[in-house]
C-alpha positions in Angstrom: 136.5 158.3 127.0 136.8 155.2 124.8 138.7 152.2 126.7 142.1 151.1 124.7 143.2 148.1 126.6 145.4 146.5 124.1 147.8 143.3 126.0 149.5 142.8 122.8 152.7 144.9 122.5 152.9 146.9 125.8 156.7 147.2 124.3 156.2 149.6 121.7 154.1 152.0 124.1 156.9 153.5 125.2 158.0 154.9 122.1 154.2 155.7 121.3 154.6 159.3 120.2 154.0 162.3 122.5 149.9 163.1 122.5 148.9 159.6 121.7 149.1 158.8 125.2 147.2 160.9 127.9 148.0 160.9 131.9 146.5 157.2 132.7 147.9 155.8 129.6 144.6 156.1 127.5 144.8 156.8 124.3 143.4 160.3 123.4 144.8 161.2 119.7 145.4 164.8 120.7 142.1 165.2 122.2 143.4 165.7 126.1 142.8 164.0 129.2 139.7 161.9 130.1 138.8 159.5 132.7 138.9 156.0 132.3 135.9 153.5 132.0 135.3 151.6 134.7 133.6 149.2 133.5 136.2 148.4 130.3 137.8 145.5 132.6 134.2 143.5 133.5 133.5 140.1 132.3 132.8 139.6 129.1 129.8 137.5 129.0 129.1 133.8 128.8 131.6 132.7 126.0 133.9 136.1 126.2 136.7 134.5 129.1 139.3 137.2 128.0 142.5 137.8 130.4 144.6 140.4 131.4 148.2 140.6 129.9 150.9 138.5 131.7 153.3 140.1 134.5 156.3 139.6 132.3 157.0 142.1 130.1 158.9 141.6 127.1 162.4 142.9 126.7 163.0 146.5 125.4 164.7 146.6 122.4 168.5 147.4 123.0 168.9 150.8 120.9 166.5 152.2 124.1 167.6 152.1 127.2 166.1 150.3 130.0 162.5 150.5 130.7 161.7 151.2 134.8 158.5 151.2 136.6 158.0 155.1 137.1 158.6 155.9 133.2 155.7 154.0 132.2 152.2 155.4 132.9 149.8 153.5 135.5 147.5 151.8 132.9 151.1 150.0 131.7 152.4 148.8 135.2 154.9 145.7 134.9 152.2 144.5 137.6 148.9 143.6 137.6 147.7 142.0 141.4 143.6 141.4 139.3 145.8 138.7 136.9 145.6 135.1 137.2 148.9 133.3 137.5 148.0 130.4 134.7 147.5 133.4 132.5 149.4 132.4 129.2 152.3 135.0 129.0 152.4 138.1 127.4 153.8 138.2 123.4 154.5 140.7 120.5 152.3 139.7 118.1 155.4 139.4 114.6 154.9 141.0 111.5 156.9 141.2 109.0 155.2 143.8 106.9 156.1 147.8 107.7 153.3 148.0 105.9 151.0 146.6 108.7 153.1 148.3 111.8 150.2 151.1 111.6 148.3 148.3 113.3 150.5 146.5 115.9 148.5 148.2 118.5 145.8 148.4 119.1 144.1 151.8 117.3 141.7 154.3 117.8 140.4 157.0 115.2 137.0 158.7 116.6 135.7 160.4 113.6 133.0 162.1 116.0 131.2 162.4 119.5 128.9 159.4 117.8 131.5 157.4 115.6 134.6 155.8 116.5 136.9 153.2 114.7 139.1 150.5 116.3 141.7 148.8 114.1 144.3 145.7 115.0 146.7 143.2 113.5 147.0 140.0 114.6 149.8 137.2 113.5 148.4 133.5 112.3 150.2 132.0 115.7 146.7 132.0 117.4 143.0 131.6 117.2 141.4 135.0 117.1 138.0 135.6 119.1 135.5 138.7 118.5 132.5 139.7 120.4 130.6 142.0 121.8 128.5 142.6 124.4 126.1 145.2 125.5 125.9 146.5 122.5 122.3 146.6 120.1 123.2 145.3 117.2 126.3 143.7 115.1 127.4 142.7 111.6 130.7 141.2 111.0 132.2 140.3 107.5 135.2 138.5 106.7 136.4 138.7 103.5 140.0 139.0 101.5 141.9 142.0 102.1 142.9 143.8 98.9 146.5 145.4 100.2 148.1 142.9 98.7 151.3 144.0 100.6 149.5 141.9 103.6 151.0 138.7 103.6 151.1 137.3 107.7 148.3 138.7 109.5 144.7 139.6 110.2 143.2 143.0 110.2 140.5 143.8 112.3 138.3 146.6 112.4 135.6 147.8 114.6 133.4 150.2 113.3 131.1 151.6 116.3 127.8 154.2 115.5 125.4 155.3 118.1 122.4 157.5 117.9 123.4 159.9 120.3 126.8 161.6 121.1 128.8 160.6 124.0 130.1 157.7 122.5 133.7 157.9 124.2 132.2 157.6 127.2 130.3 154.7 126.9 132.3 152.5 125.0 135.2 149.8 125.9 137.3 147.9 123.1 140.0 145.2 124.1 142.3 143.5 122.4 144.2 140.7 125.2 145.1 137.1 124.8 141.9 135.1 127.0 142.6 131.2 128.8 141.8 129.8 125.7 144.8 131.3 124.3 143.6 132.9 121.5 143.7 136.3 120.7 140.5 138.4 121.7 139.0 141.3 120.5 136.4 142.8 122.8 133.9 145.6 122.0 131.5 146.5 124.9 129.1 149.4 125.7 129.6 150.2 129.6 126.8 152.6 130.3 124.1 152.3 132.4 120.4 152.3 130.5 122.3 152.4 127.3 120.3 149.1 125.9 117.6 152.2 125.7 119.6 153.7 122.9 121.2 152.7 119.6 124.5 151.8 119.4 126.1 149.7 116.6 129.2 148.1 115.4 130.2 146.5 112.4 133.9 144.3 112.1 135.9 144.0 109.1 138.0 141.4 109.2 140.7 141.4 106.0 142.1 138.0 105.7 145.5 137.6 103.3 144.7 136.8 99.5 148.4 136.5 99.2 149.1 133.8 102.0 148.6 130.2 101.1 148.8 128.1 104.1 146.7 127.3 107.6 145.7 129.0 110.3 144.7 127.8 113.6 140.7 129.8 113.6 138.3 132.1 114.4 135.5 132.7 116.7 132.7 134.7 116.3 129.7 135.7 119.2 127.8 138.2 118.3 123.9 140.1 118.8 121.6 140.5 116.6 122.7 141.1 113.3 124.4 139.2 110.3 127.9 137.7 110.1 129.2 136.7 106.2 132.6 134.9 105.4 133.5 134.9 101.2 135.8 133.7 99.3 138.9 132.6 101.9 139.9 129.3 100.3 143.7 130.2 100.6 144.0 129.6 103.9 143.1 126.3 105.8 141.1 127.5 109.5 141.4 124.8 112.3 138.3 125.9 113.4 135.7 128.3 112.5 132.5 129.5 114.3 130.2 132.0 113.7 127.7 132.6 115.7 125.0 135.0 115.9 121.4 135.9 116.8 118.5 137.2 114.7 120.4 137.6 111.5 121.7 135.6 108.9 124.6 133.7 108.6 126.4 133.0 105.0 129.8 131.4 103.8 131.1 130.7 100.8 134.2 129.1 100.1 135.4 128.2 103.2 137.9 125.1 103.7 138.9 124.5 107.6 138.7 121.3 110.4 135.2 122.1 112.0 133.0 124.4 111.2 130.1 126.3 112.9 127.6 129.0 111.9 124.8 129.1 114.2 121.8 131.8 114.9 118.3 132.6 115.9 115.4 133.3 113.7 118.2 133.7 111.0 118.9 132.6 107.5 122.3 130.1 106.8 123.5 129.6 103.9 126.9 127.6 103.2 128.4 127.0 99.8 131.6 125.3 98.7 132.5 124.1 101.8 135.4 121.7 103.0 135.3 120.7 106.6 138.1 117.5 107.3 136.0 116.6 110.8 132.2 119.0 111.3 130.2 121.6 109.6 127.1 121.8 111.8 124.5 124.2 110.4 122.4 125.3 113.5 119.1 128.0 113.0 115.5 128.2 114.7 112.7 129.3 112.7 114.8 129.9 109.4 115.7 128.2 106.5 119.0 126.2 105.9 120.6 125.8 102.2 123.7 123.6 102.3 125.2 123.4 98.7 129.1 121.5 97.3 129.3 120.8 101.3 131.9 118.2 102.3 132.8 116.9 105.7 133.5 113.8 107.5 130.1 115.1 109.8 127.3 117.0 108.9 124.6 118.3 111.0 121.9 120.7 110.4 118.7 121.5 112.6 115.7 124.5 112.4 112.5 124.1 113.3 109.3 125.5 111.4 111.3 126.1 108.4 112.8 124.6 105.1 115.9 122.0 105.2 117.5 122.4 101.6 121.3 119.6 100.5 122.9 119.9 97.6 125.5 118.2 96.5 126.9 116.7 100.4 128.5 114.3 101.3 130.0 112.8 104.2 129.9 110.0 106.7 127.4 111.2 108.6 124.8 113.8 107.3 122.0 114.1 109.6 119.1 116.7 108.4 116.3 117.8 111.0 113.5 120.1 111.1 110.1 121.1 112.6 106.7 121.4 110.4 109.7 122.4 107.4 110.2 120.4 104.2 113.6 118.8 103.9 114.2 118.7 100.3 117.4 116.4 99.3 119.3 116.2 95.6 122.7 114.5 95.2 123.7 113.9 99.0 125.5 110.9 99.4 127.1 109.0 102.6 127.5 106.2 105.1 124.8 107.3 107.3 121.9 109.6 106.3 119.1 110.9 108.5 115.7 113.1 107.6 113.8 114.0 109.5 111.0 116.7 110.3 107.0 116.5 111.1 104.0 117.8 109.2 106.1 118.4 106.2 107.3 116.4 103.3 110.9 115.0 102.2 111.3 114.9 98.8 114.7 113.0 97.3 116.8 113.3 94.3 119.9 110.4 93.6 120.1 110.2 97.3 123.2 107.1 98.2 123.8 105.5 101.8 124.7 102.9 103.4 122.3 103.3 105.7 119.4 105.8 105.1 116.7 106.6 107.8 113.4 108.9 106.9 111.1 109.9 109.6 107.7 112.4 109.1 104.7 112.8 109.8 101.8 113.9 108.3 103.2 114.1 104.9 104.7 112.1 101.6 108.5 111.1 101.8 109.2 110.3 98.0 112.3 109.7 96.2 115.3 107.6 94.6 117.6 105.8 97.1 121.1 103.6 96.4 121.8 102.4 99.6 124.0 99.3 100.9 122.5 98.3 104.3 119.3 99.8 105.9 116.3 101.6 104.4 113.4 103.3 107.1 111.0 105.3 105.9 108.2 106.0 108.2 105.5 108.4 108.5 102.0 108.7 108.9 98.9 109.7 107.1 100.3 110.4 103.5 101.7 108.3 101.2 105.8 107.0 100.4 106.8 106.6 96.8 110.2 105.0 96.7 112.3 104.1 94.0 114.9 101.7 95.5 118.6 100.8 94.2 121.3 98.7 95.6 124.4 99.5 96.0 125.9 96.1 96.3 123.4 93.2 95.3 125.5 90.9 97.4 125.1 92.3 100.4 122.3 91.7 102.7 119.7 95.2 102.7 116.7 95.6 104.9 114.1 97.2 103.8 111.2 99.2 105.5 108.4 101.3 104.8 105.6 102.2 106.9 102.7 105.1 107.1 98.8 104.8 108.2 96.0 106.2 105.9 97.5 106.9 103.0 99.4 104.2 99.9 102.8 102.8 99.7 104.0 102.2 96.0 107.8 100.8 95.9 109.6 100.0 92.8 112.4 97.1 93.3 115.5 96.6 90.7 114.3 93.5 89.5 117.6 92.2 88.5 119.2 92.5 91.6 116.5 91.9 94.4 116.4 88.8 96.0 115.0 88.2 99.1 111.3 87.8 101.5 109.1 90.2 101.2 105.9 91.1 104.0 103.6 93.4 103.0 99.8 94.3 105.3 97.2 96.6 104.5 93.9 96.4 106.1 90.7 97.6 104.3 92.4 97.5 100.9 94.7 95.1 98.4 98.3 94.4 98.9 100.2 93.6 95.5 103.5 92.2 94.3 104.5 91.7 90.8 106.9 92.2 88.0 106.3 95.0 86.2 108.4 93.8 82.8 107.1 93.0 79.8 106.3 89.6 79.8 108.3 89.1 82.6 111.5 89.2 80.7 114.7 88.9 83.2 112.5 89.3 86.4 112.6 87.1 89.1 110.1 84.3 90.0 107.5 85.2 92.3 107.2 82.6 95.2 103.9 83.5 98.1 103.6 81.7 100.8 100.9 84.1 102.1 99.0 85.5 99.2 95.2 87.3 101.3 94.3 89.9 99.7 95.4 92.4 101.8 98.5 90.2 103.4 101.5 89.6 101.1 104.5 87.1 101.6 107.2 85.6 100.1 110.6 85.8 98.3 111.6 87.4 95.0 114.1 84.9 93.7 115.1 81.5 93.8 115.0 80.4 97.8 119.0 79.6 97.4 119.9 83.2 97.0 117.7 85.0 99.2 119.8 87.7 101.4 117.0 90.7 101.1 114.2 91.3 103.5 111.4 94.4 102.5 108.1 94.8 104.4 105.5 97.3 104.2 102.4 98.4 106.0 100.0 100.9 105.9 96.2 101.2 107.1 93.5 101.8 105.2 94.7 102.4 101.8 97.3 100.0 98.9 100.3 98.9 98.7 102.2 98.4 95.3 105.3 96.8 94.9 106.8 96.7 92.2 109.6 94.9 90.1 111.2 97.3 87.5 
């Protein structure tokens, strides 16, 4: 039958009502005795690292007599010869709300031969790790608990279904503490050739909506399904790590220290996220959309699809894709790097001390407010740039480069003071003021004034502090002071 392994509250098991445990210590909910699953204690896979319970049993309440080994079923013996000596000590979850006592121990509800539900409540004293193995597809939803009596526990419900009966002999559900000192909630299919049949697991994670404070963190590893976490803005998580494959991931209104979401061939969406350290979004062959993200570091990457950044702020922001467009609006950073291939980079209201834009065979255009460095590179497509200076008194280097296409650059006439060096082939290079009658425009002096190569200064020579260079081939370069 389905194995239930709970390494959390062994001191409560001797008080479980008659009929809940069979003669091997496994729950039967009155269905009678069944053999235990030999695969339930197998390795959980590469990311699982599940642990056996400690040899130290918690003390029995003084209202009951002291238990001796012979009183307990073999599944809950005082000593486990397979347990590693460096495992964390066994503990008792502390839940102050009596309404949650039902889920203090791992509970199983076998609804029918092809469906079961496992439920467990976890205190806030350790991170939580939720994962699966040999499951055809799995989904996860993390949301506020509608039960207002829940003030101090994360309640996890796993709904497991299969297309055929006999699920009770082919599924293992465990709740332990692993070597990372995490609450480890694990669902595993153990039957041979089970992959030929469809088994699904849906996790519903309820977080108290009336609690305000922090939680150590939550980690999720799923396969072939989506993960959603939304509107948990009353709790700051030490870390959030949601990982799946072949499914979408979305985050809405979530706060934390380090936040990571990743998938393969799935869309990533995040909205209103605050991360004190890192926010990372990684996928393949699918788009990424980030809106209202604040973090010290923002890192996002995909392939063969687009990345959209809207209202993103951080010390370092990096977006990388291939064969997909990058679109940035209202993005600010100390270091901002946008990289793609065979697709355009389009920006609006972007501000950075150091800005790097790199693509191939596609245009780059936008308005950029920079402090120290602007580096724009593409090939076989045009560059259209409007450059503003955060601090006109600071040294600035501006570099624009393409091939076989035009470069248009607009520099601030009131603040740009420096040297320019622009060069093309088989076309014309120009530097001029676009102001009427050159009113308010600094003087332009040419050191080299060839048709395709211009070098000189803008402003008086004693005020030079900025550098501008542009290069292309077979097309024009136009620099305008506006």
